[in-house]
C-alpha positions, 0 to 999 in steps of 0.5 A: 120401453120396448120388449121382445120374446128373445132368449133371456141369457147373458151369453146369447146374441141378445144378452140379458142382465137384471139391474136393481130397477129391472131387466135389460136386454142388449146386443152382441157387437163385435165380441162385446155385449152392449147396453144403451139407454138404461135409466139411472134416474127419473126424467127431470121434468114436471115436478122434478124440473131443476131438482136433484136426480131421483132414482129411476123407477122399476119396470116390469118385463125386459127392457130393450137397451138397444138405443142411446137415450135422448140428449139433455136439452142444449143449444146446437153444437158439434156434439149436440143432437144434430150430430146424430139424427138417429137419437130418440127424442123425449125427457128420459135424458138421464141414462147410462150405456155399458160396453162389456166383454162379458156380462158375467158377475164373476168376471169383476173387470175394471170399470171406466166411467166416461164423462163428456165435455162441451163447456158444460152446455153441450154434449151427450153420451150418444155422440159417435166419437164416444163409441167405447168399443175399442177401449172395452175390447183393447183394455178388457174393461167394462166402460160406462158412459152417461148423460148429465144435464148441461146448460141452464138445466144442469148448471145455472144458479137459480133460486129454489134449486140445488147448485151443480145439478149436472154434477149431482147427475154424475154422482147418481150415475156413479151410484147406479154403477156401484149398485149394478155394474157387477151384473155386467161383469164389472168390479164396483171396487175398481171404478175409474172416472175419466173425462175431458174438458168440462168432463175433466172439470167434472172429474176434478169436481167429483174429487172435491165432493163429499157426495162422491166419496167412495164411488170411484178408486181412480180418476183421469182428468183430461184438459181440466178447465180452470173456470169455477164460479164463486156463488156471487158470480154464479148468481149474477150470471144466473140473473142475466140468463133468466133475463134473456128468457124474460123471467126471474132466476127462480126454478118456478119461473124458469120451469114455465119454459119448455126445456128444449127452448131454454137453451136459447137464453144461454145462447143469447147471453153467450153472444153478449158476455163481453159486455159484462167484462167489468163484472165477470172479468176473465169469464166474460171472454170465454162466452160460456156462462156455465161452470161448476159453482163453489156453493159450499154444499154440493161443491164445498171448495175448488178442486185445487184447494180440496186436493191440497188438503187431502180430500182425494189422497186415497184416489189415484189420479192421472191428469194432463193436457194438450200442448196447443189447447187454445189453437182449436178456438182460434182456427174455428173462429177464423182468428189464427194468424190474425191477432193484432198486437193490441189483442195480444196485449189485452189477452196478456193483461187479462189472463196472465198473473199480475196484469201488466207485469204478467204481460211483460213477463210473458213477452220476456219468456217468449221473445220471438212469439208473434201476437197470435202465439202470445194470445194462444199461449196465455189462454192455453195456460190459463184455461187448461194447461196450468189448471191441469198441472196444478191438479197434479201438484195439489194431489201430491201436496195432499198426500195422494199420487198423480201421474202427469202427461202432455200430448204434443202430437199434432192433428194432421188435418187442414195442413197440420194447422191445429197442432196438438189442440183441444179435443185431439185426445178424444179420437186418439183415446176412443179410436173414433177417427171419423166422428164429431171433432175428428172430422176437422182434426183429420180433414184432408188427411188419412189415418196413418199407422202413426196415428193408430199406434199413438191411439193404441198407446192412449188406450193402453195407458188409460186402461192399465191405469184403470186396472193397476193404478200405473199408466206406464210412467213414474208418478209426478213429484215436485222435484223431478216433475216427471211427465209422459210426453205423448207423441210419435215417440213417447218419452218421459221428461221433466214437465215440458212447459217449464217457462209457463210453469215458472210464470204461473208459480205461486198463482192460486186457482180459486173460484172466479169472483164477481167484480165491482 
């Protein structure tokens, strides 16, 4: 902790706010008060390794909240530590950051809490692409971003540790928001959680968790993954993860490995997951050995079943996906346009409902599609599109309200090959066109007025929803299926991917089982 002798005023160039654990000093940046790296829980190391998060200890004096906290331990990747070498090192991973127009307790602005994605194994709130200043400024809202444990620290199913520790971190951060956000000018009764990919899956999980009830009023889930693990599957993967480290799958054994070295085990298993196709089924080709675990306690049931039973009927939901989600992974893997008929057939039989019958149904529904297009289509549908659609349907069935969207505007970089791919919504929402994945999405192309206009529409819709519960288009219902199509000229229409919807009609998204 660093301290200095600056004027202690919420309205100075170094605004000061008193939290429940101590006083923090932030900075004025382009009209906002910004606070970074505030602990919401104790560092989860030593005796607290693999434990549920414990509230942060109090401190004396005024803590300088100028720098993001250290990222949680993770394997290298696009959003890992290497993307921002200025981030500090250390064990204080569990921190929050706040962007506020004015840290005035009387302001009571809507609050938006961002949960990053990264396949449950990557990510941190200090990534440049998550700079929330444009959201806070344009929407006149308070934005909070948070760190949570990823990979083996946060999601591996191991003996002697609670399941879903990364989700428990998120709950702890939301409890910090409830207790402290008034001092930053936010309204604890108007909190919206929002997240993309694994962050969207986290939002969906929070909607199903008793521990998270009452901590937020609205939720935005972007590109929700359909991958949730049954307890048997998670335990089997946990054993394989521990074996890569030469250990038993227990908290005591794994705690003997430095947290910064343990991601190597996850990385090693990711490269071998296809060897476990006979046991892990559809999960094996994802090369992602981490997902929320439906353990019956922390996460009692999968989000679709929970919402359909009314678990979140009092929470307003905004959910959607991008048209060409899986394209990103094909392009990054140098596979786009190179998929063979044999590979397409294998993917269709593995991922489509009904196995061989599903393959025939996809080919009949998309008769002109190339092998690459079929391979991409079925994995877009299975992994992101249908889970997101079904979340809206489940929320409606459970007596709640949901608004649905699809992003169809294509990324301009690399000759437009990426289309409306996975992750494109992040730079559009945050307006961070020169950070993280945006460097690929806009490679060789400038940021046009068209992109800026769509970016502004994203922020307007998201912040309007956080403020009023209305993003600007009708709620979803099973008859009209009203969907906001986000493109150069946004329109509201019936759900655009009707062929895919019909192919998946009646399919239940349930926890992935252990096979054999």
